[in-house]
N, C-alpha and C positions, 0 to 999 in steps of 0.2 A: 654508524647511524647516529650515535649520541653527539659526536663531533659535528656532523652535518646539521643537526637541529640547533646546536649552539651557534653555528655560523649564520644560519638563517635568522635566528633571534637577534644577533648583533646587527645584521643587515637591515632588519625591519625596525630596529630601535629608532624612535623619533629623534630628530636633531633639535636640541634645546636652544632657545634664543633668550637673551636678556639684554635690553638696550633702551636708550632714550634717544629719539631722533634729533639730529642737529640741522640747523638751517642749511649748512653746506651740503649735507647728504640729500636733503629735499631738493635743493637746486640741481644737483647732479642727476637725481631721479627724473625731474621734470625735463631736463635737457635730453636725457636718454630716451624718454617717451617721445619727445618731439622728433628725434632722429629716426624713430621707428614708425611714424604715422605719416600719411600723405599730407594732412593739414599742417603738421609741424615742419615737414620738408618744404611745403609751399611757403610758409611764413619765413623760413630762413632764406629761401631763394628770393622772395620779394624784398627782404631786407637788403640782401646783397645787390640786387638790381637798383634799389632806391639809392644806396650809397654810390654805386657806379654812375647812375644818371646824374645825381647831384654833383658829383665830382667833375664829370664831363661838362655840365652846364657852368660850373664855376670857372673851369679853365677856359672855356670858350668865351664867356663874358669878360674875362680878363684880357682878351686879345683885341687889338685894334684901338681905334680912337675913342671908343665909348667905354673904355675900361674904368673910367671914374664913376660911371653910373651903374655900379653893380647893385643888384637887388639884395642888399644885406638882410632885410627882414625875412626874405625867403630862405636864405642860407641858415639864419639862426633857427627858423622853424624846422628846417630839415635836420639840423644837428640835434635839436630837442626831440624830434620824432625818433631818430635813430637811437638816442640815449634811452628813451622810454622803452622802445622795443627790446633793447639789450637788457634793460633792468626788469622786464616783466617776470622772468623766472624767479628773480630774487624777491619781488613783491609777492608773488604767489606762494613762494616757500615760506616767507615770514608769516603769512596768514595761516598756513597749514601748521607751522611750528607753534604758533600761539595756541591753536586747538590741541596739539599734541602735548604741550606743556601742562594743560589742565588735567590731562589723563595721567600724567606721571610716568614712571618706569613701565616698560612693556616687557612681559614675559610670554613665551609661546613655544610651540613645537611645530615641526614640519615633518610629515611622513607621506606615505603613498595615499593616504586618505584625504589629505588636505592641509590647510594652515589654520592653527588655532592660536589666537592672541588674547592676552588678558592684561588689563590694567587695574588700577585701584578702584576705578569707577565703572568699568565695562568689560565685556568679554565677547569675542566673535569667533565664529568657526566658518571657514570658507572651503567648500569643496573645489576640486580642481576644474570642474566644468565652468566655474566663473572666470577662469583665465585660459588664454589660448597660447600665449608665448611669454618669453621673458628675455630681458636684456641684462647682460653682465658688464659691469664697469670694474675698474680696479678696486673699488671700495664696496660695491653694492650688487645685489640681485634685485631687479625691478620686474615684478610680475605685472603683465598687461592684460586687460580684459579683452574679450573676443570681438567687441565691436570695432569698427574700422578706425575710429578716433581714439580708442583706448581710454575712454572716459574714466574707467575704474583702474586703479593700479595699487600695488602694495610694495613697500620698500623693506627689504631684508638686508641690513648692513652685515658685512662679513665680520666686523668686530663683535657682533652680537653672540658669536659662538665662543665657548670657553677654550677650545683646542683648535689650532690651525688645521688639523686633519679633518675636523668636522666640516670645514668649508668644502672639501672634496665630497663628503657624504651629502651635503646639502645640494651641491651642484648635480650629483648623480640622481637625487630624487627629482630635481627639476627637469633633468634631461629625460627621465622616464615618463614624466607626466605632461610636460609642456614642450613646445618647439622653441629652440633658441632663435631669437629674431634675426640674427646674422646668418642663420642657416636656412631661412625660409626659402631661398632660391638655391637649391642644391645644384652642384655642377652637373651639366649634361641634361638637365630638365629643359622642356620647351621654353619655359619662362626665362631660365638662365641663358639659353642660347639666343633668345630674342633680345634680352638685355645686352648681351655681348655685341650682337650685330648693331643694335641701336647706338651703343657707345662708340663702336668703330666708325659708323657713318657720321656721328656727331663730331668725332675727332677730326676726320677728314674735312668736314664742313668748316670747323674752326680754323684749321690750317689754311684753307682757301680764303676764308674771311681775313685772316691775318695777312696773307699775301696781297689781297685786294687793298687793305688799309695801308700797307707799306707802299703800294703803287700810287695810291692817292696822295700819300705824304710826299713822295718824290715829285709827283706832278704839281703839287701845290706851290712848290718853290722853284719850279723849273725856270720861269721867266727871270726871277731875281738872281739865279745862279748862272745865267747866260747873258751878261751885259753886251756882248758883241751882237747878239741877235735882237735883244730887247733893251735898248739903251734907255737911260733916264731913271726917274724915281718910280718904284713899283709899290703896290699894296703889300703890306707886311702879312703874309700868310704863314710865316714860320710858326706862330703859336698853334694855329689849327693843325699844321703838319705834325707838330710835336704831340698834340693830343692823339692824332691818328697813329703815330708811332707807339704811344703808350697802349692804346687799345689793341693794336696789332700784337704787341708783346703779351698782353693778357690773353688774347685769343690763342696764341701758341701755347702759353702755360695751361690754359683750359683744355686744349687738345691732348696734352700729355697727361693731365690729371684724370681725364675720362678713361684712359687705358692704362693707368699706372699699375694695375694688377693683372694685366693681360700680357704675358711675356712676349709673344710674337708681335702683337700690335704695338707694344711699347717700343720695340726695336725699330719697327717700320716708322712709327710716329717720330722717334728721335732723329732718324735720318732725314725725313721730310722737314722736320722742324729746323734742323741745321740749315737746309737749303733756303727755307723761308726767312730765317734770321739773317742769312747773308744778304738777302734782298733788303731787309730792314736796316742792316748796317750800311748799305749803299745809300739809303735814304737819309740815315742819320748823318752821314758824311756831308751831305748837302745842307741839312737843316742846322746842324750844330753851330757853325759860325754865325748864324743869324739870331740865335736865341738871346743874345744880350740886348736885342731890340724888342723884347717881349711886349712891353707896354706901348710901343710906338705904332702909329697907324700906317706909316710908309717907311720904305727902306730903299737904299741904293748901294750898289757895289762900287767901291773906290778903285782907283787904278792899281793899288797894291794888293788888291784881292780882299781887303777888309770891307766890312759893311758899315754904312753910316745910317743912323736912325733919324727919322723926321717925324714930327707930330704937329701937323698944321691945324 
């Protein structure tokens, strides 16, 4: 009985923390929060789409006879926008770090009753009802508030504990009181099954999109690659075909990424992706010899099978 009471006392002993936050840790915490909230995922998706659309626009504007009239101010503005969006977590982290620096070193404890933090100028006690879930990174535990956007969050660095074994105790306390953000969709739950079906359908859709883009790329250069049927100088559509080939390859990569953690769908997707990429290879075989005429408006195939560039 005495040994059992001693074991319980050890298990209930609070985990002691002592640390001073760094800018890098705050950046990591903000990014972890963004990955765990709908608003953060939307922002990341919007950034990816902005980069993709801007890149496609730049490639298309470089094709044909009007390639000298590229909208450089638009491209510069796009680069500045993307750089700013990427830098937002660092800017936010630096502001938070300046506030934390005024507080000095942080000492605290974590147990089944909550989190208590004390600095040279303040003290705070947070019950577990303030937080609903947590995210673990290689260096941090990030506690997220219950609201959908996780406006409130707390950062607990793993280096804050004196003994590496205390990290396991801290994780055990968090697992008892909170939900790990990565485990919110447990395998076999309706939400998990629905997500798996959605990813499978999305993967097949991306593969079909990739196949369609490869077909359009092949069709775009069909006339120029058949001088016997379409003699003479043709419009140079090779740059547009190259852009379609690139987008098709991205669609295939996206199809695999959606199902990368689903063993059965991953195998099926890999087989279908190989077939789609073979179609892309056939299109690339037609487009490749024309790409040296990227900046020219017209193109013609010579008697030796090489292509001559024209820019009237």
